[in-house]
C-alpha positions in Angstrom: -43.4 91.8 106.8 -46.4 90.2 108.6 -49.3 92.4 109.6 -49.2 93.6 113.2 -51.5 91.7 115.5 -53.4 94.4 117.4 -56.1 94.5 120.0 -58.6 94.5 117.0 -57.0 91.2 115.8 -57.3 89.7 119.2 -60.9 90.9 119.6 -61.8 89.3 116.3 -60.1 86.0 117.1 -61.7 85.8 120.5 -65.1 86.6 119.0 -64.7 83.7 116.6 -63.8 81.5 119.7 -66.9 82.4 121.7 -69.1 82.1 118.5 -67.9 78.5 118.1 -68.3 77.9 121.8 -71.9 79.2 121.9 -72.9 77.0 119.0 -71.3 74.0 120.6 -73.1 74.8 123.9 -76.4 75.0 122.0 -75.9 71.3 120.9 -74.8 70.2 124.4 -77.7 71.7 126.4 -80.4 69.3 125.2 -78.3 66.4 126.3 -77.7 67.9 129.7 -81.5 68.6 130.0 -82.3 65.0 129.0 -79.8 63.7 131.6 -80.9 65.8 134.5 -83.3 64.1 136.9 -84.8 67.1 138.7 -87.5 69.2 136.9 -85.7 72.4 138.2 -82.4 71.5 136.6 -84.1 70.3 133.3 -85.9 73.7 133.2 -82.7 75.6 133.9 -81.0 73.8 131.0 -84.0 74.4 128.7 -84.1 78.1 129.6 -80.4 78.5 129.0 -80.8 76.8 125.6 -83.3 79.4 124.6 -81.0 82.2 125.9 -78.0 80.7 124.0 -80.0 80.9 120.7 -80.3 84.7 121.4 -76.5 84.8 122.3 -75.6 83.3 118.9 -77.9 85.9 117.2 -76.3 88.7 119.2 -72.8 87.5 118.3 -73.9 87.6 114.6 -74.8 91.2 115.3 -71.4 91.9 116.8 -69.7 90.4 113.7 -72.0 92.6 111.5 -71.2 95.7 113.6 -67.4 95.2 113.1 -67.9 94.4 109.4 -66.7 90.8 109.6 -68.4 87.5 108.6 -69.8 85.4 111.4 -67.4 82.5 111.6 -66.2 80.4 114.5 -62.9 78.8 115.1 -62.4 75.7 117.2 -62.4 76.5 120.9 -60.4 73.8 122.7 -61.4 75.1 126.1 -65.2 74.6 125.5 -64.5 71.2 123.9 -62.8 70.1 127.1 -65.4 71.6 129.4 -68.2 70.0 127.4 -66.4 66.6 127.4 -66.1 66.8 131.2 -69.9 67.4 131.4 -70.5 64.4 129.1 -68.2 62.3 131.4 -70.3 63.3 134.4 -73.5 62.4 132.5 -72.1 58.9 131.8 -70.2 58.2 135.1 -73.0 59.4 137.4 -76.1 58.2 135.5 -78.6 56.9 138.0 -76.5 58.1 140.9 -77.5 60.7 143.7 -74.8 63.1 142.7 -75.7 63.3 138.9 -77.6 66.6 139.1 -75.0 68.2 141.4 -72.4 67.2 138.9 -74.3 68.5 135.9 -74.9 71.8 137.6 -71.2 72.1 138.3 -70.4 71.2 134.7 -72.8 73.9 133.5 -71.2 76.4 135.8 -67.8 75.6 134.3 -69.3 76.6 131.0 -70.8 79.8 132.5 -67.5 80.8 134.0 -65.8 80.4 130.7 -68.5 82.4 129.0 -68.4 85.1 131.6 -64.6 85.4 131.2 -64.9 85.7 127.4 -67.8 88.1 127.3 -66.3 90.3 130.0 -63.0 90.6 128.1 -64.8 91.1 124.7 -67.0 93.8 126.2 -64.0 95.7 127.6 -62.1 95.4 124.3 -65.1 96.5 122.3 -65.4 99.6 124.4 -61.7 100.3 124.0 -61.9 99.8 120.3 -64.9 102.2 120.0 -67.3 99.4 118.9 -70.3 100.9 120.7 -73.0 98.6 119.2 -70.9 95.5 119.7 -70.2 96.6 123.3 -73.9 96.9 124.1 -74.6 93.4 122.6 -71.7 91.8 124.6 -72.7 93.5 127.9 -76.3 92.2 127.5 -75.1 88.7 127.0 -72.6 89.0 129.9 -75.4 90.0 132.2 -77.5 86.9 131.2 -74.5 84.6 131.7 -73.9 86.0 135.2 -77.6 85.5 136.0 -77.5 81.9 134.8 -74.5 81.2 136.9 -76.2 82.7 140.0 -79.4 80.6 139.3 -77.3 77.4 139.0 -75.5 78.3 142.3 -78.9 78.9 144.0 -80.3 75.6 142.7 -77.2 73.6 143.8 -77.2 75.1 147.2 -81.0 74.8 147.8 -81.4 71.2 146.7 -79.0 69.5 144.3 -76.0 69.3 146.7 -78.1 67.9 149.5 -79.6 65.3 147.3 -76.1 64.3 146.2 -75.3 63.5 149.9 -77.9 60.7 150.0 -76.3 57.2 149.7 
């Protein structure tokens, strides 16, 4: 009889998913920064790259806290979201809407991460993984702050620049 798939199984599988995603994001951020035309957006991508390195380290700590090896599994969702960002980079290169598009693509990544970290933090708490919960909540807060910063940047300048013809 197959082993029951419990919340603990789901937690571990989702953890592997976000670990893969964070490592994939780490590779995508320099491309996004290079493609951005405004110094503010370039800086936002570079800052988030530094934060993402910390997120990967924290995830390694979560794996350690639950006694599992830090391994990822292919995350189709992040593959698709990153592919959309690369498409914007290509299709809007040299165009007024490029940075607004890159910011929106970055927010799609953030929203995915917020959903994953929020769920994982809740599950960690329910499973009694106190140390893992603290690490996941810390990252969740940073992802939410990045999303807010991207919104502010888009609203203060990037969207207006995209209107120019």
